[in-house]
PDB file of N, H, CA, C and O in Angstrom:
ATOM      1  N   MET A   1     -27.337   6.363  -9.461  1.00  0.00           N
ATOM      2  CA  MET A   1     -26.202   6.695  -8.484  1.00  0.00           C
ATOM      3  C   MET A   1     -26.979   6.458  -7.152  1.00  0.00           C
ATOM      4  O   MET A   1     -28.129   6.815  -6.895  1.00  0.00           O
ATOM      5  N   SER A   2     -26.059   5.747  -6.325  1.00  0.00           N
ATOM      6  H   SER A   2     -25.125   5.457  -6.534  1.00  0.00           H
ATOM      7  CA  SER A   2     -26.404   5.451  -5.121  1.00  0.00           C
ATOM      8  C   SER A   2     -26.050   6.599  -4.007  1.00  0.00           C
ATOM      9  O   SER A   2     -25.030   7.271  -4.158  1.00  0.00           O
ATOM     10  N   THR A   3     -26.887   6.803  -2.923  1.00  0.00           N
ATOM     11  H   THR A   3     -27.717   6.258  -2.801  1.00  0.00           H
ATOM     12  CA  THR A   3     -26.725   7.764  -2.161  1.00  0.00           C
ATOM     13  C   THR A   3     -26.586   7.298  -0.609  1.00  0.00           C
ATOM     14  O   THR A   3     -27.148   7.884   0.317  1.00  0.00           O
ATOM     15  N   SER A   4     -25.905   6.366  -0.491  1.00  0.00           N
ATOM     16  H   SER A   4     -25.448   5.891  -1.243  1.00  0.00           H
ATOM     17  CA  SER A   4     -25.781   5.768   0.790  1.00  0.00           C
ATOM     18  C   SER A   4     -24.699   6.522   1.577  1.00  0.00           C
ATOM     19  O   SER A   4     -23.621   6.700   1.011  1.00  0.00           O
ATOM     20  N   ASN A   5     -24.889   7.014   2.909  1.00  0.00           N
ATOM     21  H   ASN A   5     -25.765   6.869   3.369  1.00  0.00           H
ATOM     22  CA  ASN A   5     -24.034   7.690   3.651  1.00  0.00           C
ATOM     23  C   ASN A   5     -23.209   6.699   4.425  1.00  0.00           C
ATOM     24  O   ASN A   5     -23.790   5.732   4.916  1.00  0.00           O
ATOM     25  N   LYS A   6     -21.948   6.840   4.579  1.00  0.00           N
ATOM     26  H   LYS A   6     -21.476   7.626   4.180  1.00  0.00           H
ATOM     27  CA  LYS A   6     -20.973   5.879   5.361  1.00  0.00           C
ATOM     28  C   LYS A   6     -20.862   6.640   6.662  1.00  0.00           C
ATOM     29  O   LYS A   6     -20.802   7.865   6.762  1.00  0.00           O
ATOM     30  N   THR A   7     -20.842   5.763   7.644  1.00  0.00           N
ATOM     31  H   THR A   7     -20.890   4.767   7.563  1.00  0.00           H
ATOM     32  CA  THR A   7     -20.492   6.367   9.045  1.00  0.00           C
ATOM     33  C   THR A   7     -18.711   6.661   9.036  1.00  0.00           C
ATOM     34  O   THR A   7     -17.955   6.307   8.131  1.00  0.00           O
ATOM     35  N   GLY A   8     -18.369   7.296  10.123  1.00  0.00           N
ATOM     36  H   GLY A   8     -18.983   7.584  10.858  1.00  0.00           H
ATOM     37  CA  GLY A   8     -16.884   7.536  10.246  1.00  0.00           C
ATOM     38  C   GLY A   8     -16.030   6.129  10.273  1.00  0.00           C
ATOM     39  O   GLY A   8     -14.953   5.959   9.701  1.00  0.00           O
ATOM     40  N   TYR A   9     -16.710   5.201  11.026  1.00  0.00           N
ATOM     41  H   TYR A   9     -17.585   5.340  11.490  1.00  0.00           H
ATOM     42  CA  TYR A   9     -16.027   3.988  11.158  1.00  0.00           C
ATOM     43  C   TYR A   9     -15.894   3.352   9.824  1.00  0.00           C
ATOM     44  O   TYR A   9     -14.864   2.726   9.573  1.00  0.00           O
ATOM     45  N   GLU A  10     -16.951   3.467   8.847  1.00  0.00           N
ATOM     46  H   GLU A  10     -17.788   3.975   9.051  1.00  0.00           H
ATOM     47  CA  GLU A  10     -16.922   2.592   7.602  1.00  0.00           C
ATOM     48  C   GLU A  10     -15.874   3.431   6.742  1.00  0.00           C
ATOM     49  O   GLU A  10     -15.255   2.799   5.886  1.00  0.00           O
ATOM     50  N   ILE A  11     -15.613   4.795   6.884  1.00  0.00           N
ATOM     51  H   ILE A  11     -16.115   5.308   7.580  1.00  0.00           H
ATOM     52  CA  ILE A  11     -14.963   5.351   5.954  1.00  0.00           C
ATOM     53  C   ILE A  11     -13.355   5.094   6.416  1.00  0.00           C
ATOM     54  O   ILE A  11     -12.445   4.960   5.598  1.00  0.00           O
ATOM     55  N   ARG A  12     -13.191   5.051   7.812  1.00  0.00           N
ATOM     56  H   ARG A  12     -13.930   5.160   8.476  1.00  0.00           H
ATOM     57  CA  ARG A  12     -12.033   4.911   8.218  1.00  0.00           C
ATOM     58  C   ARG A  12     -11.557   3.323   7.787  1.00  0.00           C
ATOM     59  O   ARG A  12     -10.420   3.079   7.383  1.00  0.00           O
ATOM     60  N   ALA A  13     -12.557   2.353   7.935  1.00  0.00           N
ATOM     61  H   ALA A  13     -13.481   2.551   8.264  1.00  0.00           H
ATOM     62  CA  ALA A  13     -12.095   0.964   7.552  1.00  0.00           C
ATOM     63  C   ALA A  13     -11.838   0.869   5.959  1.00  0.00           C
ATOM     64  O   ALA A  13     -10.989   0.109   5.493  1.00  0.00           O
ATOM     65  N   ASP A  14     -12.623   1.685   5.192  1.00  0.00           N
ATOM     66  H   ASP A  14     -13.313   2.302   5.571  1.00  0.00           H
ATOM     67  CA  ASP A  14     -12.206   1.820   3.802  1.00  0.00           C
ATOM     68  C   ASP A  14     -10.733   2.235   3.419  1.00  0.00           C
ATOM     69  O   ASP A  14     -10.042   1.604   2.620  1.00  0.00           O
ATOM     70  N   LEU A  15     -10.365   3.298   4.041  1.00  0.00           N
ATOM     71  H   LEU A  15     -10.926   3.811   4.690  1.00  0.00           H
ATOM     72  CA  LEU A  15      -9.289   4.034   4.141  1.00  0.00           C
ATOM     73  C   LEU A  15      -8.021   2.955   4.422  1.00  0.00           C
ATOM     74  O   LEU A  15      -7.013   2.881   3.720  1.00  0.00           O
ATOM     75  N   LEU A  16      -8.255   2.296   5.383  1.00  0.00           N
ATOM     76  H   LEU A  16      -9.075   2.356   5.954  1.00  0.00           H
ATOM     77  CA  LEU A  16      -7.431   1.252   5.920  1.00  0.00           C
ATOM     78  C   LEU A  16      -7.150   0.155   4.875  1.00  0.00           C
ATOM     79  O   LEU A  16      -6.016  -0.159   4.510  1.00  0.00           O
ATOM     80  N   CYS A  17      -8.223  -0.363   4.458  1.00  0.00           N
ATOM     81  H   CYS A  17      -9.144  -0.108   4.754  1.00  0.00           H
ATOM     82  CA  CYS A  17      -8.052  -1.355   3.353  1.00  0.00           C
ATOM     83  C   CYS A  17      -7.578  -0.780   2.089  1.00  0.00           C
ATOM     84  O   CYS A  17      -7.052  -1.582   1.316  1.00  0.00           O
ATOM     85  N   LEU A  18      -7.653   0.377   1.742  1.00  0.00           N
ATOM     86  H   LEU A  18      -8.080   1.028   2.369  1.00  0.00           H
ATOM     87  CA  LEU A  18      -7.135   1.119   0.612  1.00  0.00           C
ATOM     88  C   LEU A  18      -5.535   1.270   0.852  1.00  0.00           C
ATOM     89  O   LEU A  18      -4.692   0.921   0.025  1.00  0.00           O
ATOM     90  N   ALA A  19      -5.289   1.774   1.957  1.00  0.00           N
ATOM     91  H   ALA A  19      -5.973   2.058   2.629  1.00  0.00           H
ATOM     92  CA  ALA A  19      -3.825   1.852   2.448  1.00  0.00           C
ATOM     93  C   ALA A  19      -3.089   0.543   2.423  1.00  0.00           C
ATOM     94  O   ALA A  19      -1.908   0.509   2.078  1.00  0.00           O
ATOM     95  N   GLU A  20      -3.787  -0.595   2.798  1.00  0.00           N
ATOM     96  H   GLU A  20      -4.746  -0.566   3.078  1.00  0.00           H
ATOM     97  CA  GLU A  20      -3.112  -1.733   2.913  1.00  0.00           C
ATOM     98  C   GLU A  20      -2.938  -2.384   1.638  1.00  0.00           C
ATOM     99  O   GLU A  20      -2.030  -3.178   1.394  1.00  0.00           O
ATOM    100  N   GLY A  21      -3.824  -2.028   0.846  1.00  0.00           N
ATOM    101  H   GLY A  21      -4.562  -1.383   1.044  1.00  0.00           H
ATOM    102  CA  GLY A  21      -3.554  -2.469  -0.734  1.00  0.00           C
ATOM    103  C   GLY A  21      -2.576  -1.781  -1.503  1.00  0.00           C
ATOM    104  O   GLY A  21      -1.910  -2.350  -2.368  1.00  0.00           O
ATOM    105  N   ILE A  22      -2.462  -0.515  -1.205  1.00  0.00           N
ATOM    106  H   ILE A  22      -3.003  -0.053  -0.502  1.00  0.00           H
ATOM    107  CA  ILE A  22      -1.275   0.162  -1.795  1.00  0.00           C
ATOM    108  C   ILE A  22      -0.044  -0.197  -1.504  1.00  0.00           C
ATOM    109  O   ILE A  22       0.829  -0.308  -2.364  1.00  0.00           O
ATOM    110  N   LEU A  23       0.166  -0.447  -0.044  1.00  0.00           N
ATOM    111  H   LEU A  23      -0.543  -0.356   0.655  1.00  0.00           H
ATOM    112  CA  LEU A  23       1.320  -0.990   0.390  1.00  0.00           C
ATOM    113  C   LEU A  23       1.778  -2.290  -0.008  1.00  0.00           C
ATOM    114  O   LEU A  23       2.944  -2.611  -0.242  1.00  0.00           O
ATOM    115  N   SER A  24       0.530  -3.160  -0.075  1.00  0.00           N
ATOM    116  H   SER A  24      -0.416  -2.899   0.115  1.00  0.00           H
ATOM    117  CA  SER A  24       0.909  -4.490  -0.636  1.00  0.00           C
ATOM    118  C   SER A  24       1.361  -4.435  -1.950  1.00  0.00           C
ATOM    119  O   SER A  24       2.381  -5.049  -2.261  1.00  0.00           O
ATOM    120  N   GLY A  25       0.678  -3.719  -2.839  1.00  0.00           N
ATOM    121  H   GLY A  25      -0.151  -3.220  -2.586  1.00  0.00           H
ATOM    122  CA  GLY A  25       1.220  -3.561  -4.242  1.00  0.00           C
ATOM    123  C   GLY A  25       2.594  -3.080  -4.374  1.00  0.00           C
ATOM    124  O   GLY A  25       3.392  -3.519  -5.202  1.00  0.00           O
ATOM    125  N   ASN A  26       2.842  -2.134  -3.502  1.00  0.00           N
ATOM    126  H   ASN A  26       2.193  -1.777  -2.830  1.00  0.00           H
ATOM    127  CA  ASN A  26       4.184  -1.683  -3.453  1.00  0.00           C
ATOM    128  C   ASN A  26       5.299  -2.613  -3.389  1.00  0.00           C
ATOM    129  O   ASN A  26       6.289  -2.599  -4.119  1.00  0.00           O
ATOM    130  N   ILE A  27       4.976  -3.631  -2.201  1.00  0.00           N
ATOM    131  H   ILE A  27       4.172  -3.642  -1.607  1.00  0.00           H
ATOM    132  CA  ILE A  27       5.811  -4.694  -1.984  1.00  0.00           C
ATOM    133  C   ILE A  27       6.020  -5.763  -3.113  1.00  0.00           C
ATOM    134  O   ILE A  27       7.043  -6.396  -3.374  1.00  0.00           O
ATOM    135  N   GLN A  28       4.770  -5.802  -3.726  1.00  0.00           N
ATOM    136  H   GLN A  28       3.939  -5.288  -3.515  1.00  0.00           H
ATOM    137  CA  GLN A  28       4.936  -6.762  -4.996  1.00  0.00           C
ATOM    138  C   GLN A  28       5.739  -6.276  -6.227  1.00  0.00           C
ATOM    139  O   GLN A  28       6.596  -6.947  -6.802  1.00  0.00           O
ATOM    140  N   ARG A  29       5.349  -5.018  -6.558  1.00  0.00           N
ATOM    141  H   ARG A  29       4.653  -4.473  -6.091  1.00  0.00           H
ATOM    142  CA  ARG A  29       6.330  -4.130  -7.496  1.00  0.00           C
ATOM    143  C   ARG A  29       7.913  -4.284  -7.167  1.00  0.00           C
ATOM    144  O   ARG A  29       8.773  -4.563  -8.003  1.00  0.00           O
ATOM    145  N   GLU A  30       8.090  -4.090  -6.023  1.00  0.00           N
ATOM    146  H   GLU A  30       7.392  -3.864  -5.343  1.00  0.00           H
ATOM    147  CA  GLU A  30       9.498  -4.134  -5.512  1.00  0.00           C
ATOM    148  C   GLU A  30      10.076  -5.633  -5.688  1.00  0.00           C
ATOM    149  O   GLU A  30      11.217  -5.888  -6.074  1.00  0.00           O
ATOM    150  N   ASN A  31       9.176  -6.494  -5.370  1.00  0.00           N
ATOM    151  H   ASN A  31       8.249  -6.287  -5.057  1.00  0.00           H
ATOM    152  CA  ASN A  31       9.695  -8.015  -5.617  1.00  0.00           C
ATOM    153  C   ASN A  31       9.828  -8.432  -6.899  1.00  0.00           C
ATOM    154  O   ASN A  31      10.606  -9.330  -7.220  1.00  0.00           O
ATOM    155  N   GLU A  32       9.091  -7.820  -7.695  1.00  0.00           N
ATOM    156  H   GLU A  32       8.458  -7.091  -7.434  1.00  0.00           H
ATOM    157  CA  GLU A  32       9.112  -8.272  -9.246  1.00  0.00           C
ATOM    158  C   GLU A  32      10.182  -7.606  -9.681  1.00  0.00           C
ATOM    159  O   GLU A  32      10.816  -8.209 -10.548  1.00  0.00           O
ATOM    160  N   ALA A  33      10.664  -6.382  -9.312  1.00  0.00           N
ATOM    161  H   ALA A  33      10.150  -5.892  -8.609  1.00  0.00           H
ATOM    162  CA  ALA A  33      11.786  -5.711  -9.849  1.00  0.00           C
ATOM    163  C   ALA A  33      13.108  -6.280  -9.435  1.00  0.00           C
ATOM    164  O   ALA A  33      14.082  -6.163 -10.179  1.00  0.00           O
ATOM    165  N   VAL A  34      13.186  -6.906  -8.250  1.00  0.00           N
ATOM    166  H   VAL A  34      12.395  -7.001  -7.645  1.00  0.00           H
ATOM    167  CA  VAL A  34      14.353  -7.691  -7.865  1.00  0.00           C
ATOM    168  C   VAL A  34      14.326  -8.967  -8.704  1.00  0.00           C
ATOM    169  O   VAL A  34      15.370  -9.405  -9.189  1.00  0.00           O
ATOM    170  N   HIS A  35      13.191  -9.549  -8.875  1.00  0.00           N
ATOM    171  H   HIS A  35      12.343  -9.193  -8.482  1.00  0.00           H
ATOM    172  CA  HIS A  35      13.350 -10.888  -9.705  1.00  0.00           C
ATOM    173  C   HIS A  35      13.929 -10.495 -11.204  1.00  0.00           C
ATOM    174  O   HIS A  35      14.909 -11.091 -11.651  1.00  0.00           O
ATOM    175  N   VAL A  36      13.371  -9.628 -11.828  1.00  0.00           N
ATOM    176  H   VAL A  36      12.575  -9.144 -11.465  1.00  0.00           H
ATOM    177  CA  VAL A  36      13.684  -9.272 -12.989  1.00  0.00           C
ATOM    178  C   VAL A  36      15.215  -8.956 -13.056  1.00  0.00           C
ATOM    179  O   VAL A  36      15.942  -9.319 -13.981  1.00  0.00           O
ATOM    180  N   HIS A  37      15.622  -8.232 -11.957  1.00  0.00           N
ATOM    181  H   HIS A  37      15.032  -7.937 -11.205  1.00  0.00           H
ATOM    182  CA  HIS A  37      17.125  -7.748 -12.139  1.00  0.00           C
ATOM    183  C   HIS A  37      17.947  -9.049 -11.794  1.00  0.00           C
ATOM    184  O   HIS A  37      18.971  -9.275 -12.439  1.00  0.00           O
ATOM    185  N   ASN A  38      17.555  -9.879 -10.838  1.00  0.00           N
ATOM    186  H   ASN A  38      16.723  -9.696 -10.314  1.00  0.00           H
ATOM    187  CA  ASN A  38      18.247 -11.055 -10.592  1.00  0.00           C
ATOM    188  C   ASN A  38      18.163 -12.140 -11.958  1.00  0.00           C
ATOM    189  O   ASN A  38      19.146 -12.819 -12.255  1.00  0.00           O
ATOM    190  N   ASP A  39      17.078 -12.201 -12.616  1.00  0.00           N
ATOM    191  H   ASP A  39      16.280 -11.649 -12.375  1.00  0.00           H
ATOM    192  CA  ASP A  39      17.206 -12.949 -13.807  1.00  0.00           C
ATOM    193  C   ASP A  39      18.097 -12.439 -14.689  1.00  0.00           C
ATOM    194  O   ASP A  39      18.883 -13.183 -15.277  1.00  0.00           O
ATOM    195  N   THR A  40      18.078 -11.172 -14.874  1.00  0.00           N
ATOM    196  H   THR A  40      17.440 -10.568 -14.397  1.00  0.00           H
ATOM    197  CA  THR A  40      18.989 -10.411 -16.049  1.00  0.00           C
ATOM    198  C   THR A  40      20.382 -10.476 -15.515  1.00  0.00           C
ATOM    199  O   THR A  40      21.226 -10.721 -16.377  1.00  0.00           O
ATOM    200  N   PHE A  41      20.865 -10.299 -14.176  1.00  0.00           N
ATOM    201  H   PHE A  41      20.180 -10.101 -13.475  1.00  0.00           H
ATOM    202  CA  PHE A  41      22.025 -10.059 -13.848  1.00  0.00           C
ATOM    203  C   PHE A  41      22.277 -11.257 -12.878  1.00  0.00           C
ATOM    204  O   PHE A  41      22.189 -11.023 -11.672  1.00  0.00           O
ATOM    205  N   PRO A  42      22.580 -12.506 -13.291  1.00  0.00           N
ATOM    206  CA  PRO A  42      22.620 -13.700 -12.336  1.00  0.00           C
ATOM    207  C   PRO A  42      24.107 -13.461 -11.405  1.00  0.00           C
ATOM    208  O   PRO A  42      24.300 -14.075 -10.356  1.00  0.00           O
ATOM    209  N   ASN A  43      24.831 -12.738 -11.826  1.00  0.00           N
ATOM    210  H   ASN A  43      24.673 -12.240 -12.679  1.00  0.00           H
ATOM    211  CA  ASN A  43      26.054 -12.425 -10.887  1.00  0.00           C
ATOM    212  C   ASN A  43      25.981 -11.256 -10.018  1.00  0.00           C
ATOM    213  O   ASN A  43      26.973 -10.954  -9.355  1.00  0.00           O
ATOM    214  N   ASP A  44      24.960 -10.598  -9.955  1.00  0.00           N
ATOM    215  H   ASP A  44      24.154 -10.843 -10.494  1.00  0.00           H
ATOM    216  CA  ASP A  44      24.619  -9.343  -9.144  1.00  0.00           C
ATOM    217  C   ASP A  44      23.308  -9.626  -8.532  1.00  0.00           C
ATOM    218  O   ASP A  44      22.393  -8.836  -8.766  1.00  0.00           O
ATOM    219  N   LYS A  45      23.103 -10.623  -7.797  1.00  0.00           N
ATOM    220  H   LYS A  45      23.846 -11.265  -7.607  1.00  0.00           H
ATOM    221  CA  LYS A  45      21.970 -10.893  -7.283  1.00  0.00           C
ATOM    222  C   LYS A  45      21.426  -9.991  -6.170  1.00  0.00           C
ATOM    223  O   LYS A  45      22.241  -9.793  -5.269  1.00  0.00           O
ATOM    224  N   ARG A  46      20.302  -9.434  -6.037  1.00  0.00           N
ATOM    225  H   ARG A  46      19.640  -9.595  -6.769  1.00  0.00           H
ATOM    226  CA  ARG A  46      19.873  -8.415  -5.064  1.00  0.00           C
ATOM    227  C   ARG A  46      18.737  -9.265  -4.032  1.00  0.00           C
ATOM    228  O   ARG A  46      17.897 -10.035  -4.498  1.00  0.00           O
ATOM    229  N   PRO A  47      18.857  -9.021  -2.797  1.00  0.00           N
ATOM    230  CA  PRO A  47      17.925  -9.669  -1.936  1.00  0.00           C
ATOM    231  C   PRO A  47      16.601  -8.819  -2.136  1.00  0.00           C
ATOM    232  O   PRO A  47      16.528  -7.713  -2.671  1.00  0.00           O
ATOM    233  N   LEU A  48      15.528  -9.601  -1.571  1.00  0.00           N
ATOM    234  H   LEU A  48      15.587 -10.500  -1.136  1.00  0.00           H
ATOM    235  CA  LEU A  48      14.100  -8.893  -1.410  1.00  0.00           C
ATOM    236  C   LEU A  48      14.165  -8.096  -0.390  1.00  0.00           C
ATOM    237  O   LEU A  48      14.978  -8.361   0.496  1.00  0.00           O
ATOM    238  N   GLY A  49      13.347  -6.972  -0.288  1.00  0.00           N
ATOM    239  H   GLY A  49      12.687  -6.757  -1.008  1.00  0.00           H
ATOM    240  CA  GLY A  49      13.236  -6.091   0.666  1.00  0.00           C
ATOM    241  C   GLY A  49      12.411  -6.575   1.718  1.00  0.00           C
ATOM    242  O   GLY A  49      12.279  -7.794   1.820  1.00  0.00           O
ATOM    243  N   GLU A  50      11.901  -5.903   2.428  1.00  0.00           N
ATOM    244  H   GLU A  50      12.008  -4.912   2.346  1.00  0.00           H
ATOM    245  CA  GLU A  50      10.856  -6.067   3.635  1.00  0.00           C
ATOM    246  C   GLU A  50       9.750  -6.665   2.707  1.00  0.00           C
ATOM    247  O   GLU A  50       9.536  -6.314   1.547  1.00  0.00           O
ATOM    248  N   GLN A  51       9.044  -7.683   3.452  1.00  0.00           N
ATOM    249  H   GLN A  51       9.218  -7.968   4.395  1.00  0.00           H
ATOM    250  CA  GLN A  51       8.100  -8.537   3.060  1.00  0.00           C
ATOM    251  C   GLN A  51       6.712  -8.468   3.815  1.00  0.00           C
ATOM    252  O   GLN A  51       5.765  -9.217   3.575  1.00  0.00           O
ATOM    253  N   TYR A  52       6.727  -7.584   4.646  1.00  0.00           N
ATOM    254  H   TYR A  52       7.497  -6.975   4.841  1.00  0.00           H
ATOM    255  CA  TYR A  52       5.547  -7.104   5.576  1.00  0.00           C
ATOM    256  C   TYR A  52       5.326  -5.423   5.609  1.00  0.00           C
ATOM    257  O   TYR A  52       6.186  -4.613   5.263  1.00  0.00           O
ATOM    258  N   MET A  53       4.192  -5.145   6.025  1.00  0.00           N
ATOM    259  H   MET A  53       3.493  -5.803   6.306  1.00  0.00           H
ATOM    260  CA  MET A  53       4.004  -3.954   6.262  1.00  0.00           C
ATOM    261  C   MET A  53       3.617  -3.634   7.819  1.00  0.00           C
ATOM    262  O   MET A  53       2.724  -4.337   8.292  1.00  0.00           O
ATOM    263  N   SER A  54       4.116  -2.791   8.531  1.00  0.00           N
ATOM    264  H   SER A  54       4.841  -2.220   8.147  1.00  0.00           H
ATOM    265  CA  SER A  54       3.727  -2.432   9.881  1.00  0.00           C
ATOM    266  C   SER A  54       2.452  -1.675   9.921  1.00  0.00           C
ATOM    267  O   SER A  54       2.049  -0.963   9.002  1.00  0.00           O
ATOM    268  N   VAL A  55       1.814  -1.886  11.101  1.00  0.00           N
ATOM    269  H   VAL A  55       2.141  -2.465  11.848  1.00  0.00           H
ATOM    270  CA  VAL A  55       0.495  -1.352  11.332  1.00  0.00           C
ATOM    271  C   VAL A  55       0.637   0.255  11.136  1.00  0.00           C
ATOM    272  O   VAL A  55      -0.269   0.865  10.568  1.00  0.00           O
ATOM    273  N   GLU A  56       1.742   0.900  11.596  1.00  0.00           N
ATOM    274  H   GLU A  56       2.478   0.405  12.057  1.00  0.00           H
ATOM    275  CA  GLU A  56       2.167   2.154  11.711  1.00  0.00           C
ATOM    276  C   GLU A  56       2.157   2.662  10.254  1.00  0.00           C
ATOM    277  O   GLU A  56       1.621   3.727   9.950  1.00  0.00           O
ATOM    278  N   GLU A  57       2.758   1.873   9.388  1.00  0.00           N
ATOM    279  H   GLU A  57       3.193   1.007   9.635  1.00  0.00           H
ATOM    280  CA  GLU A  57       2.822   2.245   7.732  1.00  0.00           C
ATOM    281  C   GLU A  57       1.488   2.263   7.262  1.00  0.00           C
ATOM    282  O   GLU A  57       1.205   3.116   6.421  1.00  0.00           O
ATOM    283  N   VAL A  58       0.430   1.306   7.734  1.00  0.00           N
ATOM    284  H   VAL A  58       0.660   0.613   8.417  1.00  0.00           H
ATOM    285  CA  VAL A  58      -0.816   1.169   7.159  1.00  0.00           C
ATOM    286  C   VAL A  58      -1.566   2.471   7.663  1.00  0.00           C
ATOM    287  O   VAL A  58      -2.232   3.099   6.840  1.00  0.00           O
ATOM    288  N   ILE A  59      -1.485   2.932   9.052  1.00  0.00           N
ATOM    289  H   ILE A  59      -0.944   2.422   9.721  1.00  0.00           H
ATOM    290  CA  ILE A  59      -2.320   3.739   9.467  1.00  0.00           C
ATOM    291  C   ILE A  59      -1.896   5.142   8.787  1.00  0.00           C
ATOM    292  O   ILE A  59      -2.726   5.966   8.404  1.00  0.00           O
ATOM    293  N   SER A  60      -0.368   5.322   8.679  1.00  0.00           N
ATOM    294  H   SER A  60       0.306   4.652   8.990  1.00  0.00           H
ATOM    295  CA  SER A  60       0.203   6.675   8.271  1.00  0.00           C
ATOM    296  C   SER A  60      -0.291   6.702   6.661  1.00  0.00           C
ATOM    297  O   SER A  60      -0.650   7.800   6.234  1.00  0.00           O
ATOM    298  N   THR A  61      -0.322   5.738   5.896  1.00  0.00           N
ATOM    299  H   THR A  61      -0.030   4.847   6.243  1.00  0.00           H
ATOM    300  CA  THR A  61      -0.810   5.802   4.613  1.00  0.00           C
ATOM    301  C   THR A  61      -2.297   6.276   4.518  1.00  0.00           C
ATOM    302  O   THR A  61      -2.672   7.150   3.737  1.00  0.00           O
ATOM    303  N   ALA A  62      -3.250   5.486   5.554  1.00  0.00           N
ATOM    304  H   ALA A  62      -2.946   4.776   6.189  1.00  0.00           H
ATOM    305  CA  ALA A  62      -4.547   6.016   5.453  1.00  0.00           C
ATOM    306  C   ALA A  62      -4.867   7.413   5.874  1.00  0.00           C
ATOM    307  O   ALA A  62      -5.891   7.968   5.477  1.00  0.00           O
ATOM    308  N   ARG A  63      -3.961   8.023   6.715  1.00  0.00           N
ATOM    309  H   ARG A  63      -3.128   7.572   7.037  1.00  0.00           H
ATOM    310  CA  ARG A  63      -4.159   9.449   7.161  1.00  0.00           C
ATOM    311  C   ARG A  63      -3.685  10.095   5.922  1.00  0.00           C
ATOM    312  O   ARG A  63      -4.328  11.112   5.664  1.00  0.00           O
ATOM    313  N   VAL A  64      -2.756   9.811   5.083  1.00  0.00           N
ATOM    314  H   VAL A  64      -2.233   8.985   5.293  1.00  0.00           H
ATOM    315  CA  VAL A  64      -2.533  10.619   3.956  1.00  0.00           C
ATOM    316  C   VAL A  64      -3.746  10.735   2.941  1.00  0.00           C
ATOM    317  O   VAL A  64      -4.049  11.790   2.384  1.00  0.00           O
ATOM    318  N   LEU A  65      -4.406   9.525   2.766  1.00  0.00           N
ATOM    319  H   LEU A  65      -4.160   8.668   3.219  1.00  0.00           H
ATOM    320  CA  LEU A  65      -5.357   9.294   1.971  1.00  0.00           C
ATOM    321  C   LEU A  65      -6.614  10.329   2.523  1.00  0.00           C
ATOM    322  O   LEU A  65      -7.206  11.142   1.813  1.00  0.00           O
ATOM    323  N   ASN A  66      -6.844  10.092   3.900  1.00  0.00           N
ATOM    324  H   ASN A  66      -6.363   9.432   4.477  1.00  0.00           H
ATOM    325  CA  ASN A  66      -7.831  10.866   4.461  1.00  0.00           C
ATOM    326  C   ASN A  66      -7.612  12.364   4.299  1.00  0.00           C
ATOM    327  O   ASN A  66      -8.520  13.141   4.004  1.00  0.00           O
ATOM    328  N   ASP A  67      -6.143  12.774   4.546  1.00  0.00           N
ATOM    329  H   ASP A  67      -5.405  12.142   4.786  1.00  0.00           H
ATOM    330  CA  ASP A  67      -6.200  14.287   4.319  1.00  0.00           C
ATOM    331  C   ASP A  67      -6.417  14.678   2.813  1.00  0.00           C
ATOM    332  O   ASP A  67      -6.755  15.816   2.488  1.00  0.00           O
ATOM    333  N   PHE A  68      -6.211  13.701   1.947  1.00  0.00           N
ATOM    334  H   PHE A  68      -5.936  12.776   2.211  1.00  0.00           H
ATOM    335  CA  PHE A  68      -6.508  14.116   0.553  1.00  0.00           C
ATOM    336  C   PHE A  68      -7.999  14.231   0.322  1.00  0.00           C
ATOM    337  O   PHE A  68      -8.449  15.218  -0.260  1.00  0.00           O
ATOM    338  N   VAL A  69      -8.729  13.324   0.725  1.00  0.00           N
ATOM    339  H   VAL A  69      -8.364  12.521   1.198  1.00  0.00           H
ATOM    340  CA  VAL A  69     -10.009  13.076   0.540  1.00  0.00           C
ATOM    341  C   VAL A  69     -10.908  14.363   1.281  1.00  0.00           C
ATOM    342  O   VAL A  69     -11.967  14.774   0.807  1.00  0.00           O
ATOM    343  N   THR A  70     -10.317  14.869   2.444  1.00  0.00           N
ATOM    344  H   THR A  70      -9.457  14.535   2.829  1.00  0.00           H
ATOM    345  CA  THR A  70     -11.268  15.939   3.225  1.00  0.00           C
ATOM    346  C   THR A  70     -10.404  17.321   2.961  1.00  0.00           C
ATOM    347  O   THR A  70     -10.396  18.243   3.776  1.00  0.00           O
ATOM    348  N   GLU A  71      -9.801  17.337   1.927  1.00  0.00           N
ATOM    349  H   GLU A  71      -9.807  16.588   1.265  1.00  0.00           H
ATOM    350  CA  GLU A  71      -9.038  18.649   1.413  1.00  0.00           C
ATOM    351  C   GLU A  71     -10.288  19.588   0.883  1.00  0.00           C
ATOM    352  O   GLU A  71     -11.199  19.126   0.195  1.00  0.00           O
ATOM    353  N   LYS A  72     -10.222  20.735   1.227  1.00  0.00           N
ATOM    354  H   LYS A  72      -9.482  21.109   1.786  1.00  0.00           H
ATOM    355  CA  LYS A  72     -11.286  21.661   0.810  1.00  0.00           C
ATOM    356  C   LYS A  72     -10.897  22.707  -0.210  1.00  0.00           C
ATOM    357  O   LYS A  72     -11.731  23.520  -0.610  1.00  0.00           O
TER     358      LYS A  72
END
């Protein structure tokens, strides 16, 4: 098992990457659900939702992850 200590900057960068991945995955799943619905119900087409994530959303999600990690 590796015992490398990460700096605060590295931990924050990792959390931001994880947050971005979570939000990106959410967008992809929502898009897939809309595509399945539109293929199944061609007379009831739904538009795709937001296709981007804001910086604020990424930071907010990273903060939630950080709060979880730092819980005692």
